[in-house]
N, C-alpha and C positions, 0 to 999 in steps of 0.2 A: 383382631388382626393376627394372622399367622405368618410371620416372616419366613419361617422354614419352608412352608408349603409354597409361598409365592416365589421363593428363590429357586427351588429344585423340583417342584412337582412336574413341570413340563419337560424336565431333562430325562425323566425315566419312562421307559416303555417296558411293560411286562409281556412276555411271550408265553403262550400256552399252546399245547397240542390237544386237538380234539381226539378223544379216545373212542367215544361211542356217540352216535346220533340216534336219538329215540323219537319216534313219531307217536304221539298219543292222539286221542280224538280231537283235542283242542290246541295242542302245542307241539312245537319241535324243540326238543331238549338236546343241547350239545354238552356232553360231559367231558370235563377238562382234566388235565394231569396236575392241576394245582387248584387251590381254593382257599378256604378260610384259614388254613395254617400259614400260608405265605401272604395272604391279604385279608385280614379280619375286618377291615373297614365296612364292607357291605353288611356283614352280620352284626357288628357292634353298633354302627351309627346309621345304617340305612344309606350308606354312600352309594352313589350311582356312577357307574363307569360306562363309557362307550367302548367300542371295539371295532376292528376292521380286519378282514382277512389279509394275510401276508401275500398269498397268491392272488394276483390280479385284483387289487383292492377296489378298482373302479367299476367292476362288473355290476350289472343291475341288481337291485334288491329283489328278492323273491318272496320273503315272508318274515314275520317276527320270529326270533329265536330266543330261548331261555338258556343261559349259560350257567352251568353248575359245576361244582368241584367234586372230588372223590370221597367226601367224608360222611356221607349218609346222615347229614344233619339238615334240618329244614332251613337253617340260616346259611348254608353253604351254596349261595346263589350269587354269582358275580353280576349278572345283568338279566333283566326281565323284559321280554317282548321287544328286543332290540331289532329294528328293521335290518335285515341281513341278506346277502346273496346266498345262493345254494351252498350248503355246508356239507362237508364229507369227513368221514373218519380219516385222521392223519393230518388234516389241515392245521396250519398254524394260525393263531389268533393274536393280534397285537392290541394291547390295551394301553393307550397313551395316558399321559398325565398320572403316572403311578410312581413318581420318583420321591415323593416326600416321606411318607410313613410306611409304605408297604414293607420294605425290608426291615426297618427298625421295629415294627410291630409283629413280625413273623414269629412263629413258634414251631416246636416239634410236636404239635397236637396230633394225637393218634399215630405217632411214629412218622409223621411227615418230615422230610428232609428239606432244608432250605435250598433254594435254587442257586445256580451259579449267577454271578454278576459279571457282565462284560462292559467294557468301555469302548465306545466307537468314536474314533477321532480321525477325521479326514479320510474315511474309508478303511482305516486300519482297526482291527479288532484286537482287544487285549482282555484276557480274563483277569479281573481284579479280585474276585472271590470265588473259590472253588465250590461246586455243589457239595453239600454235606453227604457223607457216606454213612452206611449203617454202622461202621466202626466209630464214627463221630458221635452217634447217638449213645453208644455204650461207654465211651471213653471216661466219663465222669462217674460211672457206677462203681460202687465198692465191690470188690471181688473177695469173697470169704476164703481164707486160707483153710479154716477148719469148718466143718458143718456146724450149724447152730446147736447149742446144747451139749457140745462135747468138751467144753472146758476152755 
């Protein structure tokens, strides 16, 4: 039993933007602006996610699509062969049921910055966690006053 997941998983929806759509001989790949750094569950556990387009989500399915992140890792795949409407660069993708562990398991792998978190309450949007900046990534690094070896 996972009480945390049962309580909050359905409350979260992750949003990704499609950066590139690649057509290979056998597959359509949609490469997203996020991946295993902000959601390592597919890579670590083989978790399966569904998704739907934000724009006109009820349009007819065209073909299966493979959704992958930006990290050049074989495990950086969010969904495989997901029946999906035609997808274009710039489209937004909604991934429901991502509220339980996605954010708490996220990391700065490969320089990735954690996304913003918003709260939607009765049509009102509030940012509850800002997107990390490049400065955030370097904030904890020790900055040398003197070059090493100079005393």
